[in-house]
C-alpha positions as CSV (number, residue, x, y, z in Angstrom):
1,M,22.9,-4.0,-30.0
2,P,19.4,-4.9,-28.1
3,Q,19.6,-7.8,-26.0
4,D,17.2,-10.8,-26.8
5,A,14.1,-10.4,-24.8
6,A,14.4,-14.0,-23.8
7,Q,17.6,-13.6,-22.2
8,P,17.8,-12.3,-18.5
9,F,17.9,-8.7,-18.2
10,F,18.6,-8.6,-14.5
11,Q,19.6,-11.5,-12.2
12,M,20.1,-11.6,-8.5
13,S,21.9,-14.7,-7.3
14,G,22.5,-15.9,-3.4
15,V,21.4,-12.6,-2.1
16,S,21.1,-12.6,1.8
17,K,20.1,-9.9,4.2
18,S,19.8,-10.3,7.8
19,Y,18.6,-7.7,10.2
20,G,20.0,-8.7,13.7
21,G,18.9,-12.3,14.1
22,A,15.8,-11.7,11.8
23,V,16.6,-13.2,8.4
24,A,14.9,-11.4,5.7
25,L,16.5,-12.9,2.4
26,D,18.4,-16.5,2.7
27,H,20.2,-17.0,-0.7
28,A,17.4,-15.7,-2.9
29,E,17.1,-15.8,-6.5
30,L,15.6,-13.6,-9.1
31,T,15.7,-13.5,-12.7
32,V,13.9,-10.6,-14.8
33,K,13.5,-10.5,-18.6
34,R,12.9,-7.4,-20.7
35,G,9.2,-7.1,-22.2
36,R,7.7,-9.2,-19.2
37,I,5.5,-8.4,-16.3
38,H,7.0,-10.3,-13.4
39,A,4.6,-11.1,-10.3
40,I,6.6,-11.2,-6.9
41,L,4.3,-13.4,-4.4
42,G,4.6,-14.5,-1.0
43,E,3.3,-14.0,2.4
44,N,3.8,-11.1,4.7
45,G,7.4,-11.6,5.9
46,A,8.4,-13.8,2.8
47,G,11.3,-11.4,1.9
48,K,9.5,-9.8,-1.1
49,S,10.0,-6.1,-0.2
50,T,13.5,-6.6,1.1
51,L,14.3,-8.4,-2.3
52,L,13.1,-5.4,-4.3
53,K,14.6,-2.7,-1.8
54,V,18.1,-4.7,-2.5
55,M,17.3,-4.4,-6.3
56,S,16.6,-0.7,-6.1
57,G,19.5,0.5,-3.8
58,V,17.5,1.2,-0.7
59,V,19.3,-1.4,1.2
60,Q,22.7,-3.3,0.9
61,P,22.7,-7.1,0.8
62,D,25.0,-9.2,3.2
63,E,26.0,-11.4,0.3
64,G,25.1,-12.3,-3.3
65,T,25.4,-10.5,-6.6
66,M,23.3,-8.6,-9.1
67,H,23.9,-8.6,-12.8
68,Y,22.1,-6.0,-15.1
69,D,22.1,-5.7,-18.6
70,G,25.0,-7.9,-18.9
71,R,27.5,-6.5,-16.1
72,Q,27.7,-7.0,-12.4
73,V,26.3,-4.2,-10.2
74,A,25.9,-2.8,-6.9
75,F,24.0,0.1,-6.0
76,A,24.8,2.4,-2.9
77,S,21.4,4.2,-3.1
78,P,18.1,4.7,-4.7
79,A,19.6,7.7,-6.7
80,E,22.2,5.2,-8.2
81,A,19.6,2.6,-9.2
82,N,17.4,5.4,-10.7
83,A,20.1,6.6,-12.7
84,A,20.7,3.0,-14.0
85,G,17.1,3.0,-15.1
86,I,15.8,0.7,-11.9
87,V,12.7,2.5,-10.3
88,C,10.5,1.4,-7.5
89,V,6.9,2.7,-6.8
90,Y,6.2,1.7,-3.2
91,Q,2.8,1.2,-1.5
92,E,4.0,3.9,1.1
93,L,3.7,7.4,-0.4
94,S,6.7,9.4,-0.6
95,L,4.9,12.6,-1.8
96,I,5.3,16.1,0.2
97,P,1.8,17.1,1.1
98,D,2.4,20.6,0.8
99,L,3.6,20.9,-2.7
100,S,2.2,20.7,-6.0
101,V,1.6,17.4,-8.0
102,A,4.3,18.7,-10.5
103,D,6.7,19.8,-7.8
104,N,6.5,16.1,-6.4
105,I,6.9,14.4,-9.7
106,F,10.1,16.3,-10.4
107,A,11.3,16.8,-6.8
108,S,14.6,15.2,-7.3
109,N,15.4,16.5,-10.9
110,P,13.3,19.3,-12.1
111,P,13.6,20.7,-15.3
112,R,15.8,24.0,-15.3
113,R,16.7,27.0,-17.5
114,F,19.3,29.4,-16.5
115,G,20.0,27.5,-13.4
116,M,16.2,28.1,-12.2
117,I,13.2,25.5,-12.2
118,D,11.5,25.9,-15.4
119,R,7.8,26.1,-14.4
120,R,6.6,25.8,-17.8
121,A,8.5,22.9,-18.9
122,Q,8.0,20.9,-15.4
123,R,4.2,21.5,-16.0
124,R,4.2,20.3,-19.3
125,Q,6.5,17.3,-18.3
126,A,4.3,16.6,-15.4
127,E,1.2,16.4,-17.7
128,E,3.0,13.7,-19.8
129,A,3.9,11.9,-16.9
130,L,0.3,11.7,-15.5
131,A,-1.2,10.9,-18.9
132,R,1.6,8.2,-19.3
133,A,0.4,6.8,-15.7
134,G,-3.2,6.9,-16.9
135,A,-4.1,10.0,-14.7
136,A,-4.4,12.7,-17.2
137,D,-7.3,14.0,-15.1
138,I,-5.2,15.2,-12.1
139,N,-4.2,19.1,-12.3
140,P,-0.3,19.1,-12.1
141,L,-0.7,22.3,-10.0
142,A,-3.0,20.9,-7.6
143,K,-1.5,20.6,-3.9
144,V,-0.9,16.8,-3.3
145,R,-2.8,17.2,0.0
146,D,-6.0,17.9,-1.8
147,L,-6.0,14.7,-3.7
148,P,-7.7,11.7,-2.2
149,L,-5.2,8.6,-1.2
150,S,-5.9,6.7,-4.5
151,R,-5.3,10.0,-6.6
152,Q,-2.0,10.3,-4.6
153,Q,-0.8,6.9,-5.5
154,M,-1.4,7.7,-9.4
155,V,0.9,10.6,-8.6
156,E,3.4,8.3,-7.1
157,L,3.1,6.1,-10.4
158,A,3.8,9.1,-12.4
159,K,6.9,10.1,-10.5
160,G,8.3,6.9,-11.0
161,L,7.6,7.0,-14.8
162,A,8.9,10.4,-14.9
163,H,12.3,8.8,-14.2
164,E,12.2,7.0,-17.5
165,P,12.7,3.5,-16.2
166,R,14.1,0.3,-17.8
167,I,13.0,-1.8,-14.9
168,L,9.7,-0.5,-13.3
169,I,9.0,-2.1,-9.8
170,L,5.6,-1.6,-8.0
171,D,5.6,-2.8,-4.3
172,E,1.9,-3.1,-3.5
173,A,1.6,0.1,-5.4
174,T,-2.1,-0.8,-6.3
175,S,-3.3,-1.5,-2.7
176,A,-5.2,2.3,-2.1
177,L,-6.3,2.5,-5.6
178,T,-10.1,2.2,-6.7
179,A,-11.3,-0.4,-9.2
180,A,-11.4,2.2,-11.9
181,D,-7.7,3.3,-11.3
182,V,-6.6,-0.4,-10.8
183,A,-8.0,-1.0,-14.4
184,R,-6.3,2.0,-15.7
185,V,-3.1,1.0,-14.2
186,I,-3.4,-2.6,-15.7
187,E,-3.6,-1.1,-19.2
188,V,-0.7,1.5,-18.4
189,L,1.5,-1.5,-17.3
190,K,0.5,-3.8,-20.5
191,R,1.5,-0.7,-22.5
192,L,4.8,-0.3,-20.6
193,R,5.5,-4.1,-21.3
194,D,4.9,-3.9,-25.0
195,E,7.1,-0.9,-25.2
196,G,9.9,-3.3,-23.9
197,L,10.3,-2.2,-20.2
198,A,10.8,-5.2,-17.3
199,L,7.9,-4.7,-14.8
200,L,7.9,-6.4,-11.3
201,F,4.9,-6.1,-9.1
202,I,3.9,-7.5,-5.5
203,S,0.3,-7.9,-5.2
204,H,-1.6,-10.1,-2.9
205,R,-4.7,-9.8,-5.2
206,M,-4.7,-13.0,-7.4
207,H,-7.0,-11.3,-9.8
208,E,-4.4,-8.7,-10.4
209,V,-1.7,-11.6,-11.0
210,K,-3.9,-13.2,-13.4
211,A,-4.7,-10.0,-15.2
212,L,-1.0,-8.8,-15.6
213,A,1.7,-11.4,-14.8
214,D,3.6,-13.2,-17.6
215,E,5.8,-14.8,-15.0
216,C,5.6,-15.5,-11.3
217,T,8.1,-16.1,-8.4
218,V,7.0,-17.2,-5.2
219,Y,9.2,-16.8,-2.1
220,R,8.8,-18.1,1.6
221,N,10.9,-17.2,4.5
222,G,13.3,-15.3,2.5
223,R,14.0,-18.3,0.2
224,H,13.1,-18.7,-3.6
225,V,10.5,-21.4,-3.8
226,M,9.8,-21.7,-7.5
227,S,9.5,-19.5,-10.5
228,F,6.7,-20.4,-13.4
229,E,4.7,-19.3,-16.2
230,A,1.6,-17.2,-15.5
231,G,-1.6,-19.6,-15.5
232,T,0.5,-22.8,-15.2
233,R,-0.4,-23.2,-11.6
234,T,-3.9,-22.8,-9.9
235,D,-4.5,-20.4,-7.1
236,N,-4.5,-23.2,-4.5
237,E,-1.0,-24.6,-5.8
238,V,0.3,-21.1,-5.4
239,V,-0.9,-20.4,-1.9
240,E,0.3,-23.8,-0.9
241,M,3.8,-22.7,-2.3
242,M,3.5,-19.6,-0.1
243,I,2.5,-20.9,3.0
244,G,4.4,-24.4,2.8
245,R,1.5,-26.7,3.7
246,K,-1.7,-27.8,2.1
247,Y,-4.7,-25.0,1.7
248,Q,-8.3,-25.6,2.5
249,H,-10.9,-23.3,2.4
250,V,-12.4,-22.6,6.0
251,F,-15.2,-20.1,6.7
252,P,-16.5,-19.6,10.3
253,A,-20.3,-20.3,10.6
254,K,-22.0,-17.1,11.0
255,P,-23.9,-16.6,14.4
256,A,-27.1,-18.2,14.7
257,N,-28.8,-15.4,16.5
258,G,-27.6,-12.8,14.0
259,R,-31.0,-12.0,12.6
260,S,-32.9,-11.9,15.7
261,A,-30.3,-9.9,17.6
262,A,-30.7,-6.3,18.5
263,P,-28.6,-3.6,16.5
264,V,-25.2,-3.1,18.2
265,L,-24.9,0.2,16.1
266,A,-27.6,2.3,14.3
267,C,-27.4,5.4,12.4
268,R,-30.4,7.7,11.6
269,D,-30.5,10.3,9.3
270,L,-26.6,11.3,9.6
271,A,-25.7,14.4,8.0
272,W,-22.3,16.5,7.8
273,S,-21.9,19.5,5.4
274,D,-22.7,18.7,1.9
275,T,-20.9,15.2,1.9
276,L,-23.4,13.3,4.1
277,Q,-27.1,13.3,3.5
278,G,-29.5,11.2,5.5
279,I,-27.4,8.2,6.2
280,S,-29.0,5.4,8.0
281,F,-28.1,1.9,8.7
282,S,-28.1,-0.9,11.5
283,L,-25.0,-3.2,12.3
284,K,-25.9,-6.3,14.4
285,P,-23.5,-8.5,16.4
286,G,-21.2,-10.9,14.3
287,E,-22.1,-8.8,11.1
288,I,-19.8,-7.2,8.6
289,L,-21.5,-4.1,6.8
290,G,-19.7,-3.2,3.8
291,L,-19.9,0.6,2.2
292,G,-19.7,0.6,-1.5
293,G,-19.5,3.5,-3.7
294,L,-16.9,5.5,-6.4
295,D,-13.8,7.0,-4.4
296,G,-14.8,10.1,-2.6
297,Q,-18.4,9.8,-2.3
298,G,-18.5,9.9,1.6
299,Q,-17.4,6.7,2.7
300,R,-14.3,8.3,4.5
301,E,-16.5,10.8,6.0
302,L,-19.0,8.6,7.5
303,L,-16.4,6.8,9.3
304,L,-15.1,9.9,10.6
305,A,-18.3,11.1,11.7
306,L,-19.2,7.9,13.6
307,F,-15.7,8.3,15.5
308,G,-16.4,11.9,16.5
309,V,-13.7,13.3,14.4
310,L,-16.1,15.6,12.1
311,R,-17.8,18.5,14.1
312,G,-21.5,19.7,13.2
313,C,-22.8,16.4,12.3
314,A,-26.9,16.1,12.5
315,G,-28.8,13.0,12.9
316,T,-28.9,10.1,15.6
317,I,-26.4,7.4,16.4
318,E,-27.2,4.4,18.8
319,V,-25.3,2.1,20.5
320,D,-26.8,-0.9,22.1
321,G,-30.3,0.7,21.5
322,K,-29.3,3.8,23.2
323,A,-28.7,7.5,21.9
324,V,-25.2,8.5,22.3
325,S,-23.3,12.0,21.6
326,I,-19.7,11.1,20.1
327,G,-18.0,14.3,20.2
328,S,-14.5,13.1,20.0
329,P,-12.1,10.1,19.5
330,R,-12.0,9.7,23.1
331,A,-15.8,9.6,23.6
332,A,-15.8,7.0,20.8
333,R,-13.2,4.7,22.6
334,A,-15.0,5.1,26.1
335,N,-16.3,2.0,27.5
336,G,-19.8,2.5,26.9
337,I,-19.2,2.6,23.2
338,G,-15.9,0.8,22.5
339,M,-15.4,1.9,19.0
340,A,-12.0,1.9,17.1
341,L,-11.1,3.5,13.7
342,I,-8.1,2.2,11.2
343,P,-7.9,5.3,9.0
344,E,-7.7,4.9,5.5
345,D,-4.2,6.4,5.1
346,R,-2.4,4.6,7.9
347,K,1.1,6.0,7.3
348,T,0.2,9.6,8.1
349,E,-3.1,9.1,10.2
350,G,-2.6,5.9,12.0
351,L,1.1,5.6,12.8
352,M,3.9,7.8,14.3
353,L,6.7,6.3,12.3
354,P,9.8,7.7,14.2
355,M,8.5,5.8,17.3
356,S,8.5,2.1,18.1
357,V,6.0,-0.5,17.5
358,R,5.3,-0.8,21.2
359,E,4.5,3.0,21.5
360,N,2.3,3.0,18.5
361,L,0.6,-0.1,19.7
362,S,0.0,1.6,23.2
363,F,-1.2,5.3,22.4
364,A,-4.9,4.4,22.1
365,A,-4.7,2.6,25.3
366,L,-2.8,4.6,27.5
367,D,-5.7,5.1,29.8
368,R,-5.5,1.4,30.5
369,M,-2.0,1.4,31.2
370,S,-1.1,4.5,33.2
371,S,-1.9,6.0,36.5
372,A,-1.6,9.9,37.3
373,G,-0.1,10.6,34.2
374,V,2.7,7.8,34.6
375,I,2.9,4.7,32.3
376,D,3.0,1.5,34.1
377,R,5.5,-0.4,31.7
378,D,5.0,-3.8,32.9
379,R,1.1,-3.2,32.3
380,Q,2.1,-1.8,28.9
381,Q,4.4,-4.6,28.2
382,S,1.6,-7.1,29.1
383,L,-1.0,-5.4,27.0
384,V,1.3,-5.1,24.1
385,D,2.1,-8.7,24.2
386,R,-1.3,-9.7,24.1
387,M,-2.4,-7.6,21.3
388,M,0.8,-9.0,19.3
């Protein structure tokens, strides 16, 4: 007999998880209902992602219990959770770039015929999963590496939906999406809710919470703070729950000399291939320059051109009023220019995941902490501590 939608479909009670001396969850609580969209809110480090990883079998709790559809459960792996109908779509992609979209969607359980992968069935089912995710325009035979980051995130969502979940978890899964894709995902999630799925999502974007959530739960320092119906608390009240103190808007004063100062960076008629044509702008000290446009209109390439990644660029770049030639990222980082780039895809282009935080923080500044090719470990630690 179908469970009453008003009754808890999934419950976590007294769940704790520590990593060494760091407490990620401290007797956390969560109640999820069928046919509802539940927002999980909190600052970075509040325990949100750890909570969902426990729920989806990625990590094992130190203590606490979980009840799912009327019975106590414990998942030893994500595969066990997936088999039970609990699927998580993460902010960090789990796609294999050199495989096709369809191969990625069914990487763990492709349709088979006579013991072999049924390519025709896989393509058809991939098209269905993409359409269900609001991404029917993506070619299931395209290589993932050829898709922009926002479309790869839509493939990740389709991959999750292909598992036919009963509980779908989205951990910051809209962070890399364009506004148009976010709007599609909102409609998709509302439709899934109406189909009876239980949905949980983490987002720091309050407008997404307002557009989607039926219920909200706030966590702080690994503890459950409060659960409430969406729309019954103001944004300021929610933020105060998250940070544990009164919240006030504080905006720094803009520099008084901003308009009269000379540009620190100027670009004249920058062009590259067919993607960039006649790009000109100037940026003064204390200013923030925003780049607008639809996804894939050259914003990423402009930043790569400025940072010396792209070869064959035409036009002029000036720093502090002097024309400069930026032929490589090393030249961009040099003292006379002093430029830094945070790439669009931080996981694959900005970080080396098998290496430590200290090593990742150090790579861009090795010349400041080494001599004759040997790293000064004391100098390295001092600079890392300062950056942290």
